[in-house]
C-alpha positions in Angstrom: -8.3 -17.4 -11.1 -7.1 -14.0 -11.1 -9.5 -13.0 -13.7 -12.5 -14.5 -11.9 -11.6 -12.4 -8.9 -11.2 -9.3 -10.9 -14.8 -9.8 -12.1 -16.2 -9.8 -8.6 -17.6 -6.8 -7.1 -15.2 -5.1 -4.6 -15.8 -3.2 -1.6 -12.9 -0.4 -1.7 -11.4 -0.5 -5.1 -13.3 1.9 -7.7 -10.6 2.7 -10.1 -9.3 1.1 -13.3 -8.1 -2.4 -13.3 -6.4 -2.1 -16.7 -4.4 0.5 -18.6 -2.7 0.2 -21.8 -2.3 -3.3 -23.3 0.7 -5.1 -21.9 3.6 -6.1 -24.2 4.6 -9.6 -24.4 7.8 -9.2 -22.1 5.6 -7.3 -19.5 3.2 -10.1 -19.5 5.9 -12.6 -18.8 7.3 -10.6 -16.2 4.0 -10.2 -14.4 3.3 -13.8 -14.6 6.4 -14.6 -13.2 6.1 -12.2 -10.3 2.8 -13.6 -9.5 3.6 -17.2 -9.8 6.3 -16.7 -7.1 5.0 -13.8 -4.8 1.3 -13.7 -5.0 -0.4 -14.2 -1.6 -3.0 -16.8 -1.5 -6.0 -16.2 0.7 -6.8 -19.8 0.8 -5.4 -20.4 4.1 -4.6 -17.9 7.0 -1.2 -18.3 8.7 -0.9 -17.5 12.3 2.3 -16.0 11.7 2.9 -13.9 8.5 6.6 -14.5 8.5 6.0 -17.9 7.1 4.9 -16.3 3.7 8.5 -15.4 3.0 11.1 -17.9 2.2 13.8 -16.3 4.4 13.5 -15.2 8.0 12.1 -11.6 8.4 11.9 -9.7 11.6 8.6 -7.7 10.7 6.0 -7.2 8.1 4.8 -4.1 6.4 1.9 -3.5 4.0 1.8 -1.0 1.3 -1.5 -0.4 -0.3 -1.6 1.0 -4.0 2.0 0.9 -4.7 1.5 2.5 -8.2 4.8 2.2 -10.0 6.5 0.6 -7.1 9.2 3.2 -6.4 8.6 3.3 -2.6 8.2 -0.4 -2.3 11.4 -1.2 -4.2 13.1 1.2 -2.2 12.0 -0.4 1.0 13.0 -3.8 -0.1 16.5 -2.7 -1.0 16.9 -0.6 2.2 15.4 -3.3 4.5 16.1 -6.9 3.6 15.1 -8.3 6.9 11.7 -6.6 6.7 8.9 -8.6 4.8 6.7 -6.4 2.5 3.4 -6.9 1.2 2.6 -4.8 -1.8 -1.2 -4.3 -2.9 -1.9 -3.0 -6.4 -5.3 -4.0 -8.3 -4.1 -1.9 -11.3 -2.6 -4.5 -13.7 -0.1 -1.9 -15.3 1.1 -0.8 -11.9 1.8 -4.4 -10.9 3.5 -5.2 -14.3 5.8 -2.1 -13.8 6.8 -3.6 -10.4 7.3 -7.0 -12.1 9.6 -5.5 -14.8 11.8 -3.7 -12.1 12.0 -6.9 -10.3 13.1 -8.8 -13.3 15.8 -6.3 -14.2 17.2 -6.4 -10.6 17.6 -10.1 -10.8 14.4 -11.8 -9.6 11.9 -11.7 -6.9 13.4 -10.6 -3.6 12.9 -12.9 -0.8 11.2 -10.2 1.3 8.5 -9.4 -1.2 5.0 -10.8 -1.5 2.2 -9.2 -3.6 -1.6 -9.0 -3.7 -3.5 -7.9 -7.0 -6.9 -7.4 -5.7 -9.1 -5.3 -3.2 -6.9 -4.5 -0.3 -10.2 -4.9 2.2 -10.0 -8.7 1.2 -6.4 -9.0 2.2 -6.9 -7.0 5.3 -9.8 -9.1 6.4 -7.6 -12.2 6.0 -4.6 -10.9 7.7 -4.3 -12.2 11.4 -4.9 -10.0 14.3 -1.9 -7.7 15.1 0.3 -9.2 12.6 1.6 -6.1 10.8 4.2 -3.4 11.9 3.3 -0.6 9.4 0.7 0.3 6.8 1.6 2.8 4.1 -1.1 4.3 1.9 0.8 6.8 -0.3 -1.0 9.0 -2.8 -4.1 7.1 -2.9 -6.9 8.2 -5.5 -8.3 11.5 -3.8 -11.7 11.2 -5.5 -11.8 15.0 -5.4 -15.3 15.6 -6.2 -17.7 15.7 -3.0 -20.1 13.1 -4.4 -17.3 10.6 -4.5 -15.5 11.1 -1.2 -17.4 8.1 0.2 -15.0 6.1 -2.1 -11.9 7.2 -0.3 -10.1 4.5 1.1 -9.9 6.2 4.4 -13.0 5.7 6.3 -14.0 4.2 9.4 -14.6 0.8 8.4 -10.9 0.6 6.9 -9.5 2.2 9.9 -11.1 -0.4 11.9 -9.5 -3.0 9.6 -6.0 -1.1 10.1 -6.5 -1.1 14.0 -7.2 -5.0 14.0 -4.2 -6.0 12.0 -1.7 -3.4 13.2 0.5 -4.5 16.3 0.6 -1.9 19.2 3.1 0.7 18.5 2.7 0.0 14.5 2.3 2.9 12.2 -0.3 3.8 9.5 1.5 6.4 7.1 -0.4 8.5 4.6 0.9 10.9 2.0 -1.2 13.0 -0.4 -0.9 16.2 -2.2 -4.6 16.8 -1.9 -5.6 19.2 0.8 -9.2 18.0 1.3 -7.9 14.6 1.7 -5.3 15.4 4.0 -7.8 17.1 6.2 -10.2 14.2 5.8 -7.7 11.8 7.0 -6.6 13.9 10.0 -10.3 14.1 10.9 -11.0 10.2 10.5 -8.1 9.3 12.4 -8.7 12.1 15.1 -12.0 10.5 16.1 -10.7 7.0 16.0 -9.7 5.8 19.4 -6.7 3.6 17.9 -4.7 6.2 16.2 -2.7 9.0 17.5 -1.2 11.5 14.9 2.5 11.6 15.5 3.3 15.5 14.8 4.6 18.2 17.0 5.3 20.8 14.5 4.2 21.7 10.9 7.8 20.4 9.8 6.6 16.9 10.9 4.2 16.5 8.2 5.8 18.5 5.5 8.9 16.7 5.5 9.1 13.3 3.6 9.6 10.2 5.6 13.2 8.9 6.3 14.7 7.3 3.3 12.0 8.7 1.1 12.9 7.8 -2.6 10.2 10.3 -4.2 7.6 8.9 -6.6 6.2 10.0 -9.9 2.9 11.1 -8.3 4.8 13.4 -5.9 7.1 15.0 -8.7 3.9 15.7 -10.6 2.1 17.4 -7.7 5.3 19.4 -7.1 5.4 20.5 -10.7 1.8 21.6 -10.6 2.4 23.6 -7.3 0.8 21.3 -4.8 2.5 20.7 -1.5 2.6 16.9 -0.3 1.7 16.1 3.3 3.2 13.2 5.1 1.1 12.0 8.1 2.0 9.4 10.6 -0.3 7.6 12.9 0.5 5.5 15.9 -1.5 2.4 16.7 -2.2 3.2 20.4 
């Protein structure tokens, strides 16, 4: 089933699906994670909290979690928050699966989706998400590829539909053109308001920020990350 979905054309995912071949232990951990935590789009619940085996007070979405550093940190810091992590890149999902296995098993507040995030966003009930994180997404730096960037009018419409009033969309990147692009796209969208009153507001990492390997690489190479927060009005 997963392979069939990966073969379909996708609307917003243009990156690689696979990296290095997984070792048997990685494959086993990935299979265990997907068997227990994969979100199925067969039926749409009216209340997303039913996706989780233990009660949660809110639900947050992280799109493209990479190696899972930020997602794992959130799971540990906020056990009463349900997290849905989206990552179509098999090796990224496998890395999360290995970390989950080492920590003792799939947390009750974790669910994952391993395909194009737009399909999940279209499936989610209206006003069902408390926060969306898009952290260090593929910047598609060449101008001819900017249309592939995940932040666009259609996806902001999707965010606006699923976010609760007062919910937050957080975007982090070390690529100046993508930061400017996101500010402009959100500025002209009536559903979002940038939460910044001074430069320190976007230069300072989010509370509890664990750091990521992408961020570390950016800093080593002399790029300054930006941390933007937009309120769903």
